[in-house]
N, C-alpha and C positions, 0 to 999 in steps of 0.2 A: 522480741526484736525481729523475729523472722516472720511473724504474721503480717505486719504492714507491708513488708517487701513482697510476700506471696500474693497479697491482695492487689498490690500495684501491678504485678505481672499479669494477673487474671484480668484486671480492668484494662490494661494497656499491653496486650501481647506483642505489639510491634516493638516494644523496648527489648524484647528477646529475639524476635524474628528478624529485625533489620540486621543486627550484627551476625546472627546465625547464617543468613543468606549470604552476607559478604564473605564470611569465612569459608562457606561451602564452595562458592563460586571461585574464590582465589585459589583454594587448595585443588579444586577440580581442574582449573586452568593450569596450575603449576605442574601437575602430574600428567595431564592429558597431552600437553604439547610434546614432550619426549616420547610418550607412549605411542602416539600416532605418527611419530617421525617427522613432525613439522619443524622446519629450520627456524632458528631464533631470529634470523634476519627477515623472516616473513611474519611470524607471530612470536614475539619474545615472551618468555615466562615472566610472571609477576616479580620473581626475585631479580631478574635482569632489569626490569622497569624500576624496581626499588633502588637498585644500584645507580642507575642513570639519574633518578630523581635526587638521590643523596649527593651525587657529584654536582648537579646543578645548584642545589641549595647552598653549596659552599663556593659558588662562582659569583663574584660581584656583578658580572655582566648580566647574569640571569635576573637578579633583583632589579637591575636597571630596566630590563625588558618588562618585567612584571609591573613596575611602577608606571611605565608609559601606558600600558594597556589599562591599568586601573584608572588613571587620570582620564584617558580618552572615554572610557565607559562611564565614569562618574559625570563628566561634563556633558556628554551626550544625553545621559539619563536626565540630568537636571534641566537641560534645554528642552527636551521632549516633554517633561512633566509640566513645566511652566506653560509651554505652548498648548498642551492638551487641556490643562485646567482653564486657561483663559478662553480658548476657542470653544471648548466643550460647554463652558458656562454660557457663552453668548449663543451658541447654537440651541442649547436646551431652553433658553428663555425666549428666543425670537424665531418663530417658525419660518418666516420669510428667509432669514439667513440660512437656515438649514436647507430649505428647498433650493436655494441658490448655489451654495457652496458644497453641500454634501456629495452631490454627484461627482464633482471634481476631486474631492478627497478620496472617495472610493475608487475612482479611476486611477488615481496616483498610487493607491495601495496595491492595485493589481499588477503594477509594473514590477518585475523581478528586481529586487534591490541590488543583486550582484551586478546587474546590467548598469546600474547607476554609479557604482563605485569608480569605474574609470573616469567618468565625467567629473566626479568630485575631486579626483586626483588632478585632473587638468585644471579645474577651476580654483582649487584651494591649495594645490601643491602636495608634496610628499610628506609634509610635516603633520603635526597633530590635528590641525584644523579639519582636514578632509576626513579623518577617522572619527572626530567628534560629530561632524555632520552626518556621517554614515550611521553611527550609533543612534543619533537622535531620530533619524528618518525611520529606522527599523522599530524603535521603541515607541514612536509617537502614536500610531493608529490604535493599538489595543488600549492605551490609556485614554485616548480621546473617546472611544466608544463607551468605555466604562464610566467616564465622567457624565456623558450624555444620558446613559441608561440610569445611572444613579440619581441624577437630579430629577428625572422623570418618574422615579419610583416612589416619590413622596406621597403620603396618604392624602387623598383629595379631601377627606372630611376635615382633617386638621387644617389644611389650607383654607377651606371654606370658613371654618370657625374663626381663624385669625382674621380673615378678611371681614367677617361680620363685626368683629370687635375693632375694626379700623386699622389693622396692620397694613403697612404698605408693601410694595414688592420686595424691598430690601429686608424688612423684618421677616417676611415669609421665607425668603431665601436663607436668612441666617438661622431662623428657629426651626424650620421644617425641612426645606430642600437639602441644605448642606449636611445636617446630621444624617438624613436618610441616604445621602450619596456617599458618605465616608466609607462604608464597607466596600462599595463598588470601586471607589477611587483607590483604595489600598490594594484591591485585587488587580487593578490596572497597573499600579506601581510595582507590584510583585512580578507581573509579566514583563513590564517595561525594563526593569533593572537587569533581568536576565537577557532580554533581547538586546540591550545596549552593549553587553559584553560580546554577544554574537556579532553585532554590527561593527564594533571596534576591531575584532579579529578579521572579519571579512574585509574591512578597509585595509588592514595591514597585509592581507594576502595580495591585494592588487598593487599596492605600491607603498613601501615603507622602508625605513632604515633602522627601526627598532620596534620592540613590542613582542608579545608572545606569538602573534601571528607570523611576524618576521622570523622569530626563532623556530617556529614549526617548519617554515619553508627551508631554513638553513639545515635543520636536521634531516629533512627529506632529501635535499640535494646531497648531503653526506651519507645518505642511506643509513642513518642512525635511527632505526625503527624504535628501539627502546627509548631513545631520547624523545622521539615524537610522542610516544605513549606517556612519558613523564610529564611533558608539557600539557597534554590533554588531561592528565590527572590534576594538575595545578589549576587549569581552567574549570574543571568540575568543582574543585574545592572552592574557588572564588565564586562560582555561581551559587553553590549551596550557602556560603556565608552571606552573600547578598540576599538570597531568598529568605533565610531565617532572620536576617536583620529587619527586613520589611515586615515579616510576620510578627516579630516582637514589637515593632512600632505599632502595628495594627492592634495587637492585644492591649497595648498601653493606652492608645487613644480611642479605640473603638471597642472597648471591652464589653459593651452592652449588646453587640450585634453578633448574630450567628454568621458562619461563613456564607458568602454570597456566591452566586453562580458566576463563572468566568465568562466574560465577553471579550471577543477579539481573537485574532489569529495572526500567524507570522506573516 
């Protein structure tokens, strides 16, 4: 019974290294803070953060804030994904559209998204809509670029062979371009779903009445540093869950492909 387990650890040492690094960092942090005389209100110990997190988990208001941020992130991600798939497919198929609109898309991407957040609040109000738009804007570009690169990564020989046998544009797209693009698309979705959480929180920083970003501001105003770290831990867990959800979907639907290179930036 022990041999398969030992073989698994040798083949995948990260199964042991990941929790080991976590334990070392947490224990080192726990004992280093008092050892160096750092006040808890500047850098709380992990035990204090755990206490704050435990308290928040039993607060119904915390779950309301979490629900709002999750909905904003999900709606923004879905909006960005649909827009990126549609626009990326059109751009990859028609060179004239790419040459016409891509410079504007890239120029818009260079604008700091934090600078756009106040405009979205003015245009869409303090409710959920402005946060959804902010999440979609931040998540859109990496997904768009990966869709375009993926559709263009199709094997030219396979496309030529199908064309010789009389396949039309749609058949070539369905049988060659789309399967070749799926690994890239899932990489873009992986980036986009994490960025959508970032966009929702940024939007809540600028103007909101609820959400984890709003809760972060409240704990900051109250100088509850341990509470701030607890919210950051929750955001990290949400991001990890979203990341692994997309990766599981990728392994389920694109099981034949190796990991593709990541295209896109924040």
